[in-house]
MOPAC internal coordinates of N, CA, C and O (Angstrom, degrees):
PM7 1SCF
backbone

  N    0.0000 0     0.00 0     0.00 0    0    0    0
  C    1.4465 1     0.00 0     0.00 0    1    0    0
  C    1.5268 1   111.28 1     0.00 0    2    1    0
  O    1.2310 1   120.36 1   147.16 1    3    2    1
  N    1.2978 1   116.92 1   -32.84 1    3    2    1
  C    1.4656 1   119.27 1   179.77 1    5    3    2
  C    1.5284 1   110.57 1   -63.22 1    6    5    3
  O    1.2310 1   120.40 1   145.22 1    7    6    5
  N    1.3443 1   116.83 1   -34.78 1    7    6    5
  C    1.4587 1   120.97 1   178.24 1    9    7    6
  C    1.5288 1   110.22 1   -63.40 1   10    9    7
  O    1.2310 1   120.80 1   133.86 1   11   10    9
  N    1.3186 1   116.08 1   -46.14 1   11   10    9
  C    1.4643 1   120.83 1   179.05 1   13   11   10
  C    1.5263 1   109.66 1   -65.04 1   14   13   11
  O    1.2310 1   120.72 1   136.79 1   15   14   13
  N    1.3245 1   116.23 1   -43.21 1   15   14   13
  C    1.4658 1   120.91 1   179.24 1   17   15   14
  C    1.5270 1   110.28 1   -57.48 1   18   17   15
  O    1.2310 1   120.41 1   136.00 1   19   18   17
  N    1.3201 1   116.83 1   -44.00 1   19   18   17
  C    1.4607 1   121.12 1   179.50 1   21   19   18
  C    1.5174 1   112.15 1   -63.43 1   22   21   19
  O    1.2310 1   120.69 1   137.82 1   23   22   21
  N    1.3213 1   116.28 1   -42.18 1   23   22   21
  C    1.4641 1   120.35 1   179.77 1   25   23   22
  C    1.5282 1   111.18 1   -66.18 1   26   25   23
  O    1.2310 1   120.55 1   139.22 1   27   26   25
  N    1.3228 1   116.55 1   -40.78 1   27   26   25
  C    1.4681 1   120.17 1   178.56 1   29   27   26
  C    1.5247 1   109.88 1   -65.11 1   30   29   27
  O    1.2310 1   120.41 1   136.04 1   31   30   29
  N    1.3428 1   116.81 1   -43.96 1   31   30   29
  C    1.4619 1   120.48 1  -179.75 1   33   31   30
  C    1.5220 1   111.01 1   -61.35 1   34   33   31
  O    1.2310 1   120.00 1   135.63 1   35   34   33
  N    1.3238 1   117.60 1   -44.37 1   35   34   33
  C    1.4659 1   121.12 1  -179.79 1   37   35   34
  C    1.5271 1   110.48 1   -63.54 1   38   37   35
  O    1.2310 1   120.54 1   135.96 1   39   38   37
  N    1.3230 1   116.57 1   -44.04 1   39   38   37
  C    1.4676 1   120.41 1   179.46 1   41   39   38
  C    1.5240 1   110.97 1   -61.36 1   42   41   39
  O    1.2310 1   120.27 1   133.13 1   43   42   41
  N    1.3324 1   117.10 1   -46.87 1   43   42   41
  C    1.4670 1   120.55 1   178.77 1   45   43   42
  C    1.5269 1   111.47 1   -64.12 1   46   45   43
  O    1.2310 1   120.41 1   136.28 1   47   46   45
  N    1.3151 1   116.83 1   -43.72 1   47   46   45
  C    1.4652 1   120.62 1  -179.46 1   49   47   46
  C    1.5257 1   110.34 1   -60.69 1   50   49   47
  O    1.2310 1   120.20 1   137.49 1   51   50   49
  N    1.3267 1   117.22 1   -42.51 1   51   50   49
  C    1.4682 1   120.65 1   178.56 1   53   51   50
  C    1.5238 1   111.04 1   -67.16 1   54   53   51
  O    1.2310 1   120.30 1   135.09 1   55   54   53
  N    1.3188 1   117.03 1   -44.91 1   55   54   53
  C    1.4666 1   121.10 1  -177.58 1   57   55   54
  C    1.5226 1   111.90 1   -66.03 1   58   57   55
  O    1.2310 1   120.80 1   143.35 1   59   58   57
  N    1.3339 1   116.07 1   -36.65 1   59   58   57
  C    1.4616 1   120.81 1  -177.35 1   61   59   58
  C    1.5279 1   112.97 1   -93.42 1   62   61   59
  O    1.2310 1   120.62 1   177.92 1   63   62   61
  N    1.3291 1   116.43 1    -2.08 1   63   62   61
  C    1.4689 1   121.87 1  -178.00 1   65   63   62
  C    1.5261 1   110.12 1    53.89 1   66   65   63
  O    1.2310 1   121.25 1  -130.66 1   67   66   65
  N    1.3417 1   115.22 1    49.34 1   67   66   65
  C    1.4621 1   121.20 1  -177.58 1   69   67   66
  C    1.5269 1   108.43 1  -140.49 1   70   69   67
  O    1.2310 1   120.60 1   -87.02 1   71   70   69
  N    1.3192 1   116.45 1    92.98 1   71   70   69
  C    1.4600 1   121.13 1  -178.16 1   73   71   70
  C    1.5237 1   112.45 1   -69.72 1   74   73   71
  O    1.2310 1   119.70 1   162.47 1   75   74   73
  N    1.3298 1   118.17 1   -17.53 1   75   74   73
  C    1.4623 1   122.02 1  -178.47 1   77   75   74
  C    1.5271 1   112.35 1   -85.29 1   78   77   75
  O    1.2310 1   120.16 1  -175.84 1   79   78   77
  N    1.3063 1   117.30 1     4.16 1   79   78   77
  C    1.4572 1   122.20 1  -177.76 1   81   79   78
  C    1.5258 1   110.97 1   -62.72 1   82   81   79
  O    1.2310 1   120.67 1   -46.01 1   83   82   81
  N    1.3257 1   116.33 1   133.99 1   83   82   81
  C    1.4625 1   121.00 1   173.27 1   85   83   82
  C    1.5211 1   107.98 1  -119.07 1   86   85   83
  O    1.2310 1   120.95 1   -23.00 1   87   86   85
  N    1.3124 1   115.79 1   157.00 1   87   86   85
  C    1.4541 1   120.59 1  -175.79 1   89   87   86
  C    1.5172 1   109.10 1  -139.29 1   90   89   87
  O    1.2310 1   120.83 1   -54.72 1   91   90   89
  N    1.3165 1   116.02 1   125.28 1   91   90   89
  C    1.4568 1   122.12 1   175.37 1   93   91   90
  C    1.5174 1   108.14 1  -124.97 1   94   93   91
  O    1.2310 1   120.44 1   -42.60 1   95   94   93
  N    1.3116 1   116.76 1   137.40 1   95   94   93
  C    1.4527 1   120.20 1   175.35 1   97   95   94
  C    1.5110 1   109.53 1  -150.98 1   98   97   95
  O    1.2310 1   121.30 1   -14.69 1   99   98   97
  N    1.3343 1   115.12 1   165.31 1   99   98   97
  C    1.4519 1   121.22 1   177.99 1  101   99   98
  C    1.5168 1   108.22 1  -144.49 1  102  101   99
  O    1.2310 1   120.66 1   -21.26 1  103  102  101
  N    1.2973 1   116.34 1   158.74 1  103  102  101
  C    1.4561 1   120.95 1   175.28 1  105  103  102
  C    1.5179 1   109.02 1   -81.89 1  106  105  103
  O    1.2310 1   120.70 1   -45.70 1  107  106  105
  N    1.3083 1   116.26 1   134.30 1  107  106  105
  C    1.4636 1   120.82 1   179.14 1  109  107  106
  C    1.5232 1   109.57 1   -76.55 1  110  109  107
  O    1.2310 1   121.23 1   -34.79 1  111  110  109
  N    1.3069 1   115.25 1   145.21 1  111  110  109
  C    1.4562 1   120.81 1   174.33 1  113  111  110
  C    1.5226 1   108.71 1   -72.24 1  114  113  111
  O    1.2310 1   120.43 1   -25.08 1  115  114  113
  N    1.3175 1   116.78 1   154.92 1  115  114  113
  C    1.4644 1   121.33 1  -177.17 1  117  115  114
  C    1.5226 1   112.12 1   -57.12 1  118  117  115
  O    1.2310 1   120.06 1   143.16 1  119  118  117
  N    1.3235 1   117.50 1   -36.84 1  119  118  117
  C    1.4675 1   119.84 1  -177.84 1  121  119  118
  C    1.5310 1   112.50 1   -75.14 1  122  121  119
  O    1.2310 1   119.70 1   171.84 1  123  122  121
  N    1.3295 1   118.17 1    -8.16 1  123  122  121
  C    1.4585 1   121.39 1   179.31 1  125  123  122
  C    1.5278 1   112.43 1   -84.13 1  126  125  123
  O    1.2310 1   120.35 1   164.42 1  127  126  125
  N    1.3165 1   116.93 1   -15.58 1  127  126  125
  C    1.4566 1   120.66 1  -178.17 1  129  127  126
  C    1.5163 1   110.60 1   -72.92 1  130  129  127
  O    1.2310 1   120.80 1   -42.37 1  131  130  129
  N    1.3138 1   116.07 1   137.63 1  131  130  129
  C    1.4611 1   121.18 1   175.00 1  133  131  130
  C    1.5203 1   108.67 1  -125.61 1  134  133  131
  O    1.2310 1   120.96 1   -31.75 1  135  134  133
  N    1.2928 1   115.76 1   148.25 1  135  134  133
  C    1.4533 1   121.20 1  -179.37 1  137  135  134
  C    1.5269 1   109.56 1   -71.34 1  138  137  135
  O    1.2310 1   120.64 1   -43.74 1  139  138  137
  N    1.3212 1   116.38 1   136.26 1  139  138  137
  C    1.4555 1   121.10 1   174.33 1  141  139  138
  C    1.5204 1   107.75 1   -77.79 1  142  141  139
  O    1.2310 1   120.58 1   -52.67 1  143  142  141
  N    1.3163 1   116.49 1   127.33 1  143  142  141
  C    1.4528 1   121.04 1  -177.96 1  145  143  142
  C    1.5230 1   110.77 1   -89.17 1  146  145  143
  O    1.2310 1   121.20 1   -35.97 1  147  146  145
  N    1.3400 1   115.31 1   144.03 1  147  146  145
  C    1.4584 1   120.21 1   173.83 1  149  147  146
  C    1.5273 1   108.27 1   -74.40 1  150  149  147
  O    1.2310 1   120.63 1   -10.86 1  151  150  149
  N    1.3143 1   116.40 1   169.14 1  151  150  149
  C    1.4653 1   119.75 1   178.76 1  153  151  150
  C    1.5225 1   110.32 1   -60.90 1  154  153  151
  O    1.2310 1   120.36 1   142.88 1  155  154  153
  N    1.3095 1   116.92 1   -37.12 1  155  154  153
  C    1.4616 1   121.32 1   179.01 1  157  155  154
  C    1.5263 1   110.17 1   -64.79 1  158  157  155
  O    1.2310 1   120.26 1   136.49 1  159  158  157
  N    1.3332 1   117.11 1   -43.51 1  159  158  157
  C    1.4604 1   121.15 1   179.62 1  161  159  158
  C    1.5299 1   111.37 1   -65.63 1  162  161  159
  O    1.2310 1   120.47 1   141.65 1  163  162  161
  N    1.3221 1   116.70 1   -38.35 1  163  162  161
  C    1.4668 1   120.68 1   177.22 1  165  163  162
  C    1.5259 1   109.56 1   -63.08 1  166  165  163
  O    1.2310 1   120.73 1   134.43 1  167  166  165
  N    1.3314 1   116.21 1   -45.57 1  167  166  165
  C    1.4630 1   120.06 1   178.78 1  169  167  166
  C    1.5207 1   110.85 1   -60.61 1  170  169  167
  O    1.2310 1   120.26 1   136.43 1  171  170  169
  N    1.3339 1   117.10 1   -43.57 1  171  170  169
  C    1.4636 1   120.62 1   179.57 1  173  171  170
  C    1.5279 1   111.46 1   -61.01 1  174  173  171
  O    1.2310 1   120.13 1   140.13 1  175  174  173
  N    1.3286 1   117.36 1   -39.87 1  175  174  173
  C    1.4655 1   121.31 1   177.71 1  177  175  174
  C    1.5318 1   110.87 1   -64.46 1  178  177  175
  O    1.2310 1   120.62 1   136.66 1  179  178  177
  N    1.3294 1   116.42 1   -43.34 1  179  178  177
  C    1.4650 1   120.47 1   178.85 1  181  179  178
  C    1.5244 1   109.92 1   -64.16 1  182  181  179
  O    1.2310 1   121.07 1   138.44 1  183  182  181
  N    1.3239 1   115.55 1   -41.56 1  183  182  181
  C    1.4645 1   120.32 1  -179.10 1  185  183  182
  C    1.5256 1   111.11 1   -63.85 1  186  185  183
  O    1.2310 1   120.31 1   141.85 1  187  186  185
  N    1.3306 1   117.02 1   -38.15 1  187  186  185
  C    1.4686 1   120.38 1   177.63 1  189  187  186
  C    1.5293 1   110.61 1   -64.41 1  190  189  187
  O    1.2310 1   120.66 1   140.40 1  191  190  189
  N    1.3271 1   116.35 1   -39.60 1  191  190  189
  C    1.4601 1   120.89 1  -178.24 1  193  191  190
  C    1.5291 1   112.11 1   -74.66 1  194  193  191
  O    1.2310 1   120.82 1   151.52 1  195  194  193
  N    1.3350 1   116.04 1   -28.48 1  195  194  193
  C    1.4601 1   119.94 1  -176.08 1  197  195  194
  C    1.5318 1   109.61 1  -143.08 1  198  197  195
  O    1.2310 1   119.73 1   -86.77 1  199  198  197
  N    1.3280 1   118.12 1    93.23 1  199  198  197
  C    1.4672 1   121.72 1  -177.55 1  201  199  198
  C    1.5352 1   113.77 1   -59.44 1  202  201  199
  O    1.2310 1   119.55 1   159.93 1  203  202  201
  N    1.3152 1   118.46 1   -20.07 1  203  202  201
  C    1.4670 1   120.80 1   178.57 1  205  203  202
  C    1.5255 1   111.12 1   -63.51 1  206  205  203
  O    1.2310 1   120.15 1   154.11 1  207  206  205
  N    1.3160 1   117.32 1   -25.89 1  207  206  205
  C    1.4652 1   121.35 1   177.75 1  209  207  206
  C    1.5244 1   109.97 1   -62.05 1  210  209  207
  O    1.2310 1   120.38 1   136.83 1  211  210  209
  N    1.3201 1   116.89 1   -43.17 1  211  210  209
  C    1.4683 1   120.67 1   178.32 1  213  211  210
  C    1.5209 1   110.35 1   -64.17 1  214  213  211
  O    1.2310 1   120.11 1   140.66 1  215  214  213
  N    1.3152 1   117.40 1   -39.34 1  215  214  213
  C    1.4659 1   120.88 1   178.32 1  217  215  214
  C    1.5287 1   110.03 1   -63.26 1  218  217  215
  O    1.2310 1   120.50 1   136.60 1  219  218  217
  N    1.3248 1   116.65 1   -43.40 1  219  218  217
  C    1.4615 1   121.10 1   177.92 1  221  219  218
  C    1.5227 1   110.77 1   -62.43 1  222  221  219
  O    1.2310 1   120.34 1   135.59 1  223  222  221
  N    1.3308 1   116.96 1   -44.41 1  223  222  221
  C    1.4647 1   121.00 1   178.47 1  225  223  222
  C    1.5201 1   110.45 1   -58.63 1  226  225  223
  O    1.2310 1   120.92 1   137.58 1  227  226  225
  N    1.3254 1   115.85 1   -42.42 1  227  226  225
  C    1.4567 1   121.23 1  -179.47 1  229  227  226
  C    1.5326 1   111.42 1   -67.72 1  230  229  227
  O    1.2310 1   120.29 1   135.24 1  231  230  229
  N    1.3300 1   117.04 1   -44.76 1  231  230  229
  C    1.4633 1   120.75 1   179.82 1  233  231  230
  C    1.5270 1   112.48 1   -62.23 1  234  233  231
  O    1.2310 1   120.72 1   143.75 1  235  234  233
  N    1.3216 1   116.23 1   -36.25 1  235  234  233
  C    1.4646 1   120.66 1   179.88 1  237  235  234
  C    1.5246 1   112.35 1   -86.52 1  238  237  235
  O    1.2310 1   120.79 1   178.17 1  239  238  237
  N    1.3349 1   116.10 1    -1.83 1  239  238  237
  C    1.4659 1   122.52 1   179.98 1  241  239  238
  C    1.5353 1   111.48 1    54.82 1  242  241  239
  O    1.2310 1   121.12 1  -132.86 1  243  242  241
  N    1.3348 1   115.47 1    47.14 1  243  242  241
  C    1.4613 1   121.50 1  -179.97 1  245  243  242
  C    1.5193 1   110.30 1   -93.36 1  246  245  243
  O    1.2310 1   120.81 1   -29.49 1  247  246  245
  N    1.3262 1   116.05 1   150.51 1  247  246  245
  C    1.4582 1   121.91 1   176.86 1  249  247  246
  C    1.5178 1   108.97 1  -126.47 1  250  249  247
  O    1.2310 1   121.16 1   -33.30 1  251  250  249
  N    1.3173 1   115.38 1   146.70 1  251  250  249
  C    1.4636 1   120.18 1   174.02 1  253  251  250
  C    1.5188 1   107.84 1   -84.66 1  254  253  251
  O    1.2310 1   120.38 1   -52.51 1  255  254  253
  N    1.3100 1   116.88 1   127.49 1  255  254  253
  C    1.4707 1   120.83 1  -179.32 1  257  255  254
  C    1.5008 1   111.29 1   -78.59 1  258  257  255
  O    1.2310 1   120.10 1   180.00 1  259  258  257

């Protein structure tokens, strides 16, 4: 990982023209991962939290693609 870290740091430092750039990272624990939600899933979560969103969607006759 240190090899990859060094390569990433050099690439960023060159791209950003900043030789003083430092980079710290860590591996996430398995329980830290969360599922990325689709736009539809995000909308459904918002709608559950705030039913007025569904009413607005209906009044504006909007559809989720």
